[in-house]
N, C-alpha and C positions, 0 to 999 in steps of 0.2 A: 504494500500500500504506500502511495506517495505521501510525503509530508506536505503541509501547506507551503513550506518554503520551496520544496522541489517543484510543486505545481506552478508557483509564481515564476521560477527561473525557467521552466519549460515553455511558458507562454507569456513572454514579457509584454507589458502594456506599451502602446506607442507613446513616445515622448511628445509633449505639446510644445508649441512654439509661441508663447506669449511674448510680447515685446515691452509692455508697459512696466515701469518700476513701481513698487509699492510706495505709498506716501510716507513721509517721515520728517523729522526736524531738520532745519538747515545747519550749516557748519557752526555758526556762533551759538545757536541754542544747544547743539550737541556738546560743544565745549563746556558750556555752563552746566550741562547735565552730568558731566563725568564724576564730580565728587559725590553727587546724590546716587549715581549708579553704583558706586562702590559702597557707600554707607547704607543705602536702603534700596537695593535693586528691586525688591518685591513691589513696593508702592510706586516706584518710578516707572517700572514696566507696565504696571496696571494703568497708570495715568496715560502713558503713551498709547496703549491700545484703546483707551477710552477716547482720546483726542483724535487719533488718526485712523481708527478703524481696526478691524480684526487682524490685519497684517501690517507691520510697520517696518520700514527700512531705516536702520540706524547706522550711519556711516561714521566710524570712529577713526578714520584716516588709515591706520594700518589694517583694520578689519572692518567688514560690513556685516552687521547682524540683521537677521530677519526674525522679528518677534511675532509669534502667533498666539492670538487670544480667542479664537473661535473653535468650537468643537469639531466642525467639519475639516478644518485645517489640521488639527491634531490627528484626527483619524486618517487623513490622507498621508501624513508623514510617518506616523507610527505603525499603521496597519496596512493601508491600501498599497502604498509605495515604499514600504520599509526597505526593500532591496536597493532603492535609490538614495537612501539616507543612512550613512554609516557613522561610525564612532572614531572618525579621524579628527584632525585639527588640534588647535592649541588647548581648548578646554579639556578634552579627553586626555591629551598628553600631560596636562597639569595634574590630573588625578592619578595617573598610573604609578608614580613613585610611591604613593601611599597604598592604593588598592592592589597594585600589581595588575595581573591580567585575569581577574576573576570574571564571573558572569556580568558584573556591572560595566566592565570596561572592554571586554573582548568582543570579537565579532567573527563572522565567517566560519570556517571549519572548526577552529578552536572553540568558539562560542557554542556551536552545535554539539560538539563532543561533550563539553562541560555541562551543557543543559541536559543531555541524555544521562550523564552520571549523577547530576544533582536532583533531577525531577522525582525519582522514586522516593527520595527522603522527604518530600513535601506533599505526599498523597494523604487522603483521608485516613487510610489504615495506619499510617505512621503517626498522624496527629493524635490518634487515640492514646498511643503510648506516650507521646510527648506531652499531651494534656495532663497526664498523671504527674509528670515531672514538674510541669508548671504549677499545678495545684500544691504540690509538696513544697515548692520554693516559696509560694505566696504564704502558705501557712507558717513557714519558718520565719518569714519577715514579720508577719502579723503578731507573733509572740511579743515583739517590742512595742506594739501600738497601745496597749493599755497604759503604759508609762507615759506615752505621748499624750494620751487623752487626759491624764491626770495632771499634766504639767502646763507650762506656758505655751503661747502660740508658737508654732514651728513652721519651717519651710517645707511646704508640700512637695515642691519640685525635687528637693534633695531626697526625700523619703521614697518617692515613686521611682526615681532613678535607681535607688538601692534595690527596690523590688525587681525592677526590670532587668538589672544587671544580674541579680541572683537567678532569675528565671532563665536568662540567656545562657549563663555559664553552666547552669544545671543541665539544660537541654543540649548545649554544644559540647561542653567539656566534662560533663558529669560532676564529680565532686573534687576534681583535681586542682582547684584554685582556692587559696585561702581568702579570708575576709580582707586581709591587708592587700593582697594582690588584686582582689576585686575592686577595692577603692582606688588603687593605683591605675588599674585598667580603665576605670570610669573617668578619672582625671585625664589620662592620656588620650582617650577617645574624644573627649571634649576639645582638647588642644588640637588634635588632628582635624576634626571637623571644622573648627574655627579657621585653622590654617588653609584648609581646602577651600573655604569660601574666598579667602583673600587671593590665593594663587590662581583660582579658577577665573575670577573676574580680572585679577591683575594681569593675566596672560594676554588679555585683549585690550588693555588700557596702555596709554603711553608709558614709556620706560621711566619717566620721572616720578611715577607713583611709587612711593616706598611701601613695601609690603612687610608688615610686622610678623614676628613670631617664628622666624626660621630656625633658630637654635632650639627653642622649646619644642618645636614640632619634630626636629631630628631626634631629640632625646626621647620624646613620647613614642615615636615609631620604633626606636630601638627597644624600648620596654615592651611594646606590644609583640614585636617579633620574637624577643627572647621567650616570652610566655607561650606563644603559639608554637614555636619550633620545639620547645622543651616538652610540651604536651604531646605533640606529634611523635616525637622520639619515644616518649613513654608508651603511647598507644602501640607503636610499632613493636616495641620490646615485649609488651604484654601479649601481642598476637603471636610472637615467636616462642615465648617461654611456656612450658607446660604449667598448668595450674594444679592445685591440690587434687589428688585423685587421678592424675594422669591426663586430664583434659587440657587441650590447648585452645588458643584463640581468645578473643575478647568478648565479654558478655555484657558490657556496660550499656549498650544500646543508645549511647549519646550520638549526636549528629556527626561528631568528628570521627568516631569509630566507624560509623556507616560510610562516611566519605572515603576513609582509608581502605575499606573493604570493597568499595564499588568497582564494578568492571563494566567497560563499555561493550555492549552486546556485539556490535559489528566487528570489533577488533580484539576484544578481550583485554584491552589495556586498562591500567589503573592510573590514578593520579600520582604524580611525583610529590615529594614533600613540599616543593615550592608551590605547586598548583593547589595543594590542600591549604597551605598557608594563605594564598591569595583569596580562596573562597572563604576561609574562616575569618580573615580580617574584613572582607567585604560584608559578611554577615554581622560581625561585631559592630563595625562603624556605621553601616547603613541600616542596621536592624534595631539594636536595643534602644538607642537614643531616640530614634524616630517613633517607636512604639511608646516609649515612656512619655514623650512629649504629647502624643495623642491622648494618653490617659490623663495627664495633667490638665490639658485644655478641657477634656470632657468633665472632669471633676470641678474645674473652675466654672464652667457654664452651668453645670447642675446646681452648684451652690448659689449662683446668681438668679436662678429661675425656679421658684417654688413649685410651679405647675409641672415642670419637667421632672423635678425630684419626686413629686407625689406620684406621677404615673410610673416612674421607674421602680419606686419602692413597692407599689401595688403589684406590679408584674413579678418582681423578685419574690415577694411574699407568697404570691399565688403559685408560682411555678416551683419554688424551692422551699419556702418556709425558712427554717434555720439549718437545714441539712447542707452539707458541703456540695457544691455543684460538681458535675462530671463533664467530660468532654461532650457527651451526648446532649446534655442540657443546653449547651450554647446555641443549638439550632432552634430551640423553642423560645428564646428570649428576644422577641421581635422588636420591642420598644428599645431595649438596650442597644440592639444593632442600629436602629434609627438614630439614636443619640450619637453613637460612634461615627456613623456615616456623615451626619451633619457636622460633627466636629472636624472630620477630615475635609469636608467641603469648606467650612467657614474659615478654618485656620490653615488649610493646605500645608501641612507640616513639611512635605517635600514639594516645593513650590514651582519647580521647573524641571524639564529635561531637555537635552539638546542633541542635535545630529548635524552632520555635515553632508551636503548634497554631493553625490558622486557623479551626477550628470546634470545638464541643463534641465530645469524643471519648471512647471507652472503650478502655483498655489493660489487659489482664489482669483484666478484670472490675471495674476501678475507673474512676471518672469523672475525666477530665482536661478542665477548662474551656478554652474558646477563649482564645487569647493567653497560654497557659502555656508556660514554658520547659522543654523536654523534653531531657534529656541522656542520650544513649546511651553507656554506660560500656564502651568496648571492652575496657579492662583488666579490669574486673569480669567481663565475659562470658568472657574468656580464662582467668580464674582461678576460674571457677564450678565448685565441686566436684560439682554435679549434672550437669555436662556433661563435665568432664575428670577422669579418675582421677589422683589425686595431682597436682593442678595446679601445686604449687610445686616439682615436680621437672622437670628439663630432660631431655626424652626425644624425640629426633628421630623415632624409630620411630612416634610417634603419627600421623605423616603418610604412612606407607606406604599403598599402595592398600587393603590388607586392613584396617588400623586405621581408615581414613577412611570405609570403606563404611558407609552408613546415617547418618553424622553430619550433623546439620543444617548447611546452608550458612551459617547465621547464627551458628554457634558459633565461626567463625574469620573475622573481618572487619577485618584490619589496615588495609585501604584503604576501609573503609565497604562499602556495598552499595546496590543499586538504581540508579536513573537517575543519581544524583549520586556514584556510586563514583568514586574518584580515577582520573583519566584516565591518570596516569603510573604505574600499578601495575606493568605489565609492564616498563616502562623501568627502574624501581627494581630489580625482581627480576633482570633481565639484568645490570645494573651490579653488583649485589651478587655474583652468581655469578661474573662475570669477575674481579672484584677478588680474591675468595677463592681462586679457582683459580690465578690467576697468582702470588699471594703464596705459596700453599702448595706450588706446584711448586718454589719456590726456597728457602723457609725454613720452619723450625718456630718457632712463637712460644712463648717461655718467659716466664711471669709472674715478676716479681721478689719477689712476696709471695703468701702463701696466704690472706690476708685477703679475705673476700668484699667486693665493691664494690657499693654500693647506688646506685640511680639518683637523679639530681637531678630532683625532681618539677616539671617545667615542661611547656610545651606539647609539647615533644619530650623524652623521658626519656633524656637523655645520662647517662653515668657521672658519679657525684657527685664523684669524685676522678680525677686522671690515672691512666690504665692504663699502668703502667711495665712494660716488657718488654725482653728481650734476644732476639736472633735467632741461630738455629743453622742455618747453611747445610745444605741437603740434598745 
């Protein structure tokens, strides 16, 4: 049976020959935009697509960007013509020293092979086992929460990141990481994602922009690599050495062990240590902090909206009562899923993805030359008023079956779309569901201030200030 990618390559679509250039700001306005583009690219790009339309040409002198803020343009680039839009260019090159060539940054035959090796680890049958690990990790963290409930206001962001990191390391590395290493890894991940923001945008800005954090990022990457390679070596050794009773092999069932054991069906090949490292680091950096941020924003929005909290608690009490949820329970928590979806739309944690055109193309009736940097603005699509009614309002009911009927699938793409859609999307949704449910079974979250919190515009849009809360036991 042919894959979708083989089908597309066997019958390529004809190239179009548009000649008009997309609209965009002039040279002086672009120059004035540069500081804002680096400091707050999310709102700057949203404003540009609002001002100039769904596709904007931004000439930076050394590079020209094509900003896409309409669902149909995103679908065209990421799904319909994905074979014409690759992962070349400066932005992807800037990410590879950190991520390596894992699924997030690879393409072509290497990407296809890695996808085949990785995909079986993210199926529903695997999620049942991983769900048990998630629940155990959450329970371990919640042991500390009664003391938080009895004390002074605390930083919710910090505590949710602890939970998410424990979940991630339990499912990825089993129990091979100490609490101290977990905290070090969390700090290093934050440093690397901040650095990634600056080097990504800095790679297309004039050379006189000074990019901060090079030394800290180098030290953080060394720490991450030491931890990952040490754990890989340990897993390899466990697989070689006989266990008690004469049995060999690894029985931990964590993702890392599964990746080390994976074999590519067509070739029988396995991953090298470096390939496993690249996939593990990609999962750590793009996975745990993104999911943690989604949970934090969800709890923040719930705490601000009594009617949303009331509906959530009613559903949780009806479906679960006080018993611990299971993986199977996550499918029946429909309003919880609506809240998480609306959080992903409203806050667009991962706010953009980008490609480079490999041939002359046409998008929305405009010519996009080969070797152009095309940026799909997930945040702009999620706040596009032609797609979403009152897009700056938080309304979970947008994602009810009735409200979602007929909506373009490209209108909501928090994990991208097409062949390169994030492989860990269901993992993230299950984790977010379990954390929210297990917290809200025990506590109501009370914000200590009514002031709205704005996001910090980085690669991951975390809250710009600590989310200070108090707990009210239920």
